[in-house]
C-alpha positions in Angstrom: 200.7 10.2 54.2 203.5 12.6 55.1 203.1 12.0 58.8 204.5 8.5 58.1 207.7 10.2 56.9 208.4 12.9 59.5 206.5 15.3 61.8 205.5 18.5 60.1 207.7 20.6 62.4 210.8 18.7 61.2 210.5 19.5 57.5 210.4 22.8 55.5 207.1 23.3 53.7 208.4 23.1 50.2 210.2 19.8 50.9 207.2 18.5 52.6 205.0 19.2 49.6 207.4 17.5 47.2 207.7 14.4 49.4 204.0 14.2 49.6 203.8 14.4 45.8 206.4 11.6 45.4 204.7 9.3 47.9 201.4 9.8 46.1 203.3 8.4 43.0 203.0 11.7 41.2 205.7 12.6 38.6 208.2 15.0 40.1 209.3 18.0 38.0 212.8 19.3 37.3 212.2 22.1 39.8 211.1 19.5 42.4 214.4 17.6 41.8 216.4 20.8 42.1 214.8 21.6 45.4 215.3 18.2 46.9 219.0 18.2 45.9 219.4 21.4 48.0 217.9 20.0 51.2 219.6 20.9 54.4 220.7 18.4 57.1 217.5 19.1 59.0 215.4 17.8 56.1 217.7 14.9 55.1 216.1 12.3 57.4 212.7 13.0 55.8 214.2 12.8 52.3 215.9 9.5 53.0 212.9 8.0 54.7 210.6 8.9 51.8 213.0 7.3 49.4 213.0 4.1 51.5 209.2 4.1 51.8 208.9 4.3 48.0 211.5 1.6 47.5 209.8 -0.8 50.0 206.4 -0.2 48.5 207.6 -1.5 45.1 210.6 -3.8 45.9 209.4 -5.3 49.2 212.3 -6.5 51.4 214.5 -7.7 48.5 218.0 -6.2 47.9 219.8 -7.8 45.0 223.3 -8.4 43.8 224.9 -10.3 40.9 227.8 -12.8 41.4 230.2 -11.9 38.6 233.6 -12.1 37.1 235.1 -8.9 35.7 236.7 -9.4 32.3 238.7 -6.3 31.1 239.0 -7.3 27.5 241.3 -4.3 26.7 242.2 -1.3 28.8 243.5 0.6 25.8 241.2 3.5 25.1 241.1 6.6 22.9 239.4 8.7 25.6 241.3 10.4 28.4 238.9 11.1 31.2 240.3 13.1 34.1 239.2 10.5 36.7 240.2 7.3 34.9 243.0 5.0 36.0 241.8 2.0 33.9 242.7 3.3 30.4 246.2 2.9 29.0 248.1 3.9 25.9 249.5 0.8 24.0 253.1 1.6 25.1 252.3 2.2 28.8 253.2 -0.3 31.5 250.1 -2.3 32.3 248.5 -1.9 28.8 246.7 -5.2 28.2 244.5 -6.8 25.6 243.3 -10.3 26.8 243.7 -13.3 24.5 240.8 -15.7 24.0 242.5 -18.2 26.3 242.8 -15.6 29.0 239.2 -14.7 28.7 238.1 -18.3 28.9 240.4 -19.0 31.9 238.8 -16.2 33.9 235.3 -17.2 33.0 235.9 -20.9 33.8 237.4 -20.0 37.2 234.4 -17.7 38.0 232.0 -20.4 37.1 233.6 -22.8 39.6 233.0 -20.1 42.3 229.3 -19.9 41.5 229.4 -16.8 39.3 226.6 -16.3 36.7 227.7 -13.0 35.0 230.7 -12.3 32.8 231.0 -8.5 32.9 233.0 -7.3 29.8 234.5 -3.8 30.3 236.9 -2.3 27.8 238.3 0.9 26.3 236.3 2.8 23.8 237.3 2.4 20.1 241.1 2.3 20.6 241.6 1.1 17.0 240.6 4.6 15.8 243.6 6.2 17.4 246.4 3.6 17.8 248.0 1.7 14.9 249.8 -0.6 17.5 246.4 -1.7 18.8 245.1 -2.3 15.2 248.0 -4.7 14.8 247.0 -6.5 18.0 243.5 -6.8 16.7 244.6 -8.0 13.3 246.7 -10.8 14.9 243.6 -11.9 16.8 241.7 -11.9 13.5 239.6 -8.8 13.9 239.3 -5.3 12.5 237.2 -3.7 15.3 237.2 -4.1 19.1 233.4 -4.7 19.1 233.9 -7.6 16.7 236.4 -9.1 19.1 234.0 -8.5 21.9 231.4 -10.4 20.0 233.7 -13.4 19.6 234.7 -13.3 23.3 231.0 -13.4 24.3 230.5 -16.3 22.0 233.5 -18.1 23.6 232.1 -17.6 27.1 228.7 -18.8 26.1 230.0 -21.9 24.3 232.4 -23.1 27.1 230.9 -21.9 30.4 227.5 -21.4 32.0 228.0 -17.7 32.4 225.9 -14.9 30.9 227.7 -12.0 29.3 227.0 -8.4 30.1 228.9 -6.1 27.8 229.8 -2.5 28.7 232.0 -1.4 25.8 231.2 2.3 25.5 229.5 3.9 22.5 227.6 1.5 20.2 225.7 2.0 17.0 222.3 0.5 16.4 224.0 -2.1 14.3 226.5 -3.0 16.9 223.9 -3.3 19.6 221.9 -5.6 17.4 225.0 -7.7 16.7 225.7 -8.1 20.4 222.1 -8.5 21.6 221.7 -12.2 21.2 225.0 -12.8 23.0 224.3 -10.7 26.1 221.7 -11.1 28.9 221.9 -7.4 29.3 224.2 -4.5 28.3 225.1 -1.1 29.5 226.7 2.3 29.2 227.1 4.9 31.9 225.6 8.2 30.9 227.8 9.9 33.6 226.4 13.4 33.0 224.5 15.5 30.5 226.7 18.5 31.2 228.3 19.8 28.1 230.6 22.0 30.3 232.6 18.8 31.1 233.8 18.8 27.5 235.4 22.2 27.8 239.2 22.7 27.9 240.6 21.6 31.2 237.4 19.9 32.3 236.8 16.2 33.0 236.0 15.1 29.5 237.9 17.6 27.4 239.9 14.8 25.7 237.2 12.2 25.6 235.2 12.3 22.3 233.1 9.3 23.3 231.7 11.1 26.4 229.6 13.6 24.5 226.2 13.3 26.2 224.2 13.3 23.0 226.2 10.3 21.7 225.7 8.3 24.9 222.0 9.1 25.1 221.7 7.9 21.5 223.3 4.5 22.4 220.8 4.2 25.3 217.9 5.1 22.9 219.0 2.6 20.3 219.1 -0.1 23.0 215.5 0.8 23.8 214.5 0.4 20.2 216.1 -3.1 20.2 214.5 -4.1 23.5 217.8 -4.7 25.3 217.6 -4.8 29.1 220.0 -1.9 29.8 222.1 -0.5 32.6 223.1 3.1 32.9 223.8 5.7 35.6 225.5 8.9 36.6 228.9 9.6 38.0 228.9 12.3 40.7 231.6 14.6 41.8 233.3 15.1 38.4 232.6 18.8 38.0 228.8 18.8 37.4 226.5 21.1 39.3 223.6 19.8 41.5 221.2 21.0 38.8 223.1 19.1 36.1 223.0 16.0 38.3 219.2 16.2 38.3 219.1 16.9 34.6 221.1 13.7 34.0 218.6 11.7 36.0 215.7 13.3 34.1 217.3 12.5 30.8 217.4 8.8 31.9 213.8 9.1 33.0 212.7 10.4 29.6 214.3 7.4 27.8 212.8 5.0 30.3 209.3 6.4 29.9 209.6 6.1 26.1 211.1 2.6 25.8 210.9 0.9 29.2 214.3 -0.9 28.8 216.4 0.7 31.5 216.6 -2.1 34.1 219.0 -0.3 36.5 220.4 3.1 37.3 223.8 3.3 39.1 224.7 6.2 41.3 228.4 6.1 41.4 230.7 8.4 43.3 234.0 9.7 42.0 237.0 8.4 43.9 240.4 10.1 44.0 243.5 8.1 42.8 247.1 9.3 43.0 247.8 8.8 39.3 244.8 10.6 37.7 244.7 14.2 36.5 242.0 14.8 39.1 244.1 13.6 41.9 243.7 16.9 43.8 239.9 17.0 43.6 237.6 16.6 46.5 235.5 13.4 46.5 231.8 13.7 46.9 230.8 13.7 50.5 228.6 11.0 52.0 225.9 13.6 52.3 226.2 14.2 48.5 225.9 10.5 47.8 222.9 9.9 50.1 221.0 13.0 48.7 221.6 11.9 45.1 220.5 8.4 45.7 217.3 9.5 47.5 216.5 12.1 44.8 217.1 9.5 42.1 214.7 7.2 43.8 212.0 9.9 44.0 212.5 11.1 40.5 212.7 7.7 38.9 210.0 6.1 41.0 209.7 3.0 43.1 209.9 0.5 40.3 213.3 1.5 39.1 216.3 -0.6 40.3 218.8 1.8 41.8 222.3 0.7 42.7 225.3 2.2 44.5 228.6 0.3 44.3 229.3 -0.8 47.9 233.1 -1.0 47.4 233.1 2.8 46.7 231.4 3.7 50.1 232.7 0.9 52.3 231.8 2.5 55.7 228.2 3.4 54.9 226.5 0.3 53.5 223.4 0.7 55.6 223.1 4.4 54.9 223.0 3.6 51.2 220.1 1.2 51.9 218.3 3.8 53.9 218.7 6.3 51.0 216.6 4.0 48.8 218.9 1.7 46.8 217.7 -1.9 46.1 220.8 -3.3 44.5 224.5 -3.7 45.3 225.5 -4.4 41.7 228.0 -7.0 40.6 230.2 -8.5 43.3 233.1 -10.8 42.4 234.6 -13.6 44.5 237.4 -13.8 42.0 238.4 -10.6 40.1 239.1 -7.1 41.4 237.2 -4.0 40.3 239.5 -3.0 37.5 238.0 0.5 37.3 238.6 1.1 41.0 241.4 -1.3 41.8 242.0 0.3 45.2 238.5 -0.5 46.3 238.0 -4.2 47.2 234.6 -5.9 46.8 232.8 -6.6 50.1 232.4 -10.2 51.1 228.9 -11.5 50.1 228.4 -12.7 53.6 229.1 -9.1 54.9 226.5 -7.7 52.5 224.0 -10.3 53.7 224.6 -9.3 57.3 224.4 -5.5 56.8 221.3 -5.9 54.6 219.6 -8.1 57.1 220.3 -5.7 60.0 218.1 -3.0 58.4 215.3 -5.5 57.8 216.0 -6.3 54.2 216.9 -9.6 52.5 219.9 -10.1 50.1 218.9 -12.0 46.9 221.1 -13.1 44.1 220.0 -12.0 40.6 221.4 -12.5 37.1 222.8 -9.9 34.9 219.3 -9.4 33.7 216.9 -8.2 36.4 214.0 -10.4 37.6 211.2 -8.3 36.1 212.8 -8.5 32.7 212.5 -12.3 33.0 209.1 -12.7 34.6 207.2 -9.6 33.4 208.9 -8.6 30.1 210.2 -11.8 28.6 210.6 -10.2 25.2 213.8 -8.6 26.6 215.4 -12.0 27.0 217.5 -13.0 23.9 216.0 -16.1 22.4 219.4 -17.8 22.3 219.8 -17.3 26.1 216.3 -17.9 27.2 216.8 -21.5 28.4 220.0 -20.7 30.2 218.4 -17.8 32.0 215.3 -19.7 33.0 217.4 -22.6 34.2 218.9 -20.3 36.9 215.9 -18.6 38.4 212.8 -19.2 40.5 209.3 -17.9 39.9 210.2 -14.4 41.1 213.2 -14.2 38.7 215.9 -14.3 41.3 218.5 -17.0 41.3 217.4 -20.3 42.8 219.4 -21.2 45.9 220.3 -24.5 44.5 221.6 -22.8 41.4 
């Protein structure tokens, strides 16, 4: 089997053994992951190729994306992460909480451009910290941001054909249950399990909602509620390579217990001139490729693995060769409000570069095909007809849709 990956002389014996194990569909250990994350340039081609082989075995030639609109319901947030340019204090220039009319206008415009997903992204629990924001919420008729989010999802569902996907940060079991029937899928980025990142001066030292145990609990509760769920890691924010592997393994443990994690995002930190981490070095392309490939081998061929294309614009095909099978949400209308300096690629460009490596670009919904065709219990009853009306027998969006 290994001869299909690389000639023996090209690969160190330990790496060779681990890749053999992965391609035999055996469960890799933490030590296996640590070893793969340390591979040298000479072993990199074998690592990437093994990841691609495993991806192709389970995903075939399909590489998916979702056509979306990005709805930043509020950018006011109580957390201050060292890498974030999205969050604002209420008094800062650019602080914004969208009105219902603004939400609906964006959703309707996206629907006219063929979008199917309304991605709601927002700051975490700003009402806990800011009386000014509590006043804003009260004028809208709500006490909590998550209650306003629920109403915004209802508005989009009532007046457009879009499917909401909410990504609001930490959620309790009750909050997840409240939002479940209004969202085709939901998500929260784990980012990292490293507790060191909470220490003074570190990335998350003033971000109470970034405690790994709290984020893992949100993911666990989503599993108990059978919510098709997106999560992922953010690399280059001060974590070690071992902690990067530990984060992937924490996701794997939850997936093995509940089976609800539909997608794992490998996202690379990007420097911005206005952030506290403006002088940090970004992860290298080698870092990104190794992490994607290791994620594929640790999580297996059935997992959907995404890397945002707008954050690595000059290496689309290398990301594919590292084992991803999804490009994430791409918008023909709205910018990436989290990384506003990084424009979305044109869908035709993604189609071209995907085709050049022998793969086929397919549109999906906010909920992945297998959670429609194989695990229909993950589809909210209230959204079932809308979801099924969009897709073919494989669970991808029908071309005529």
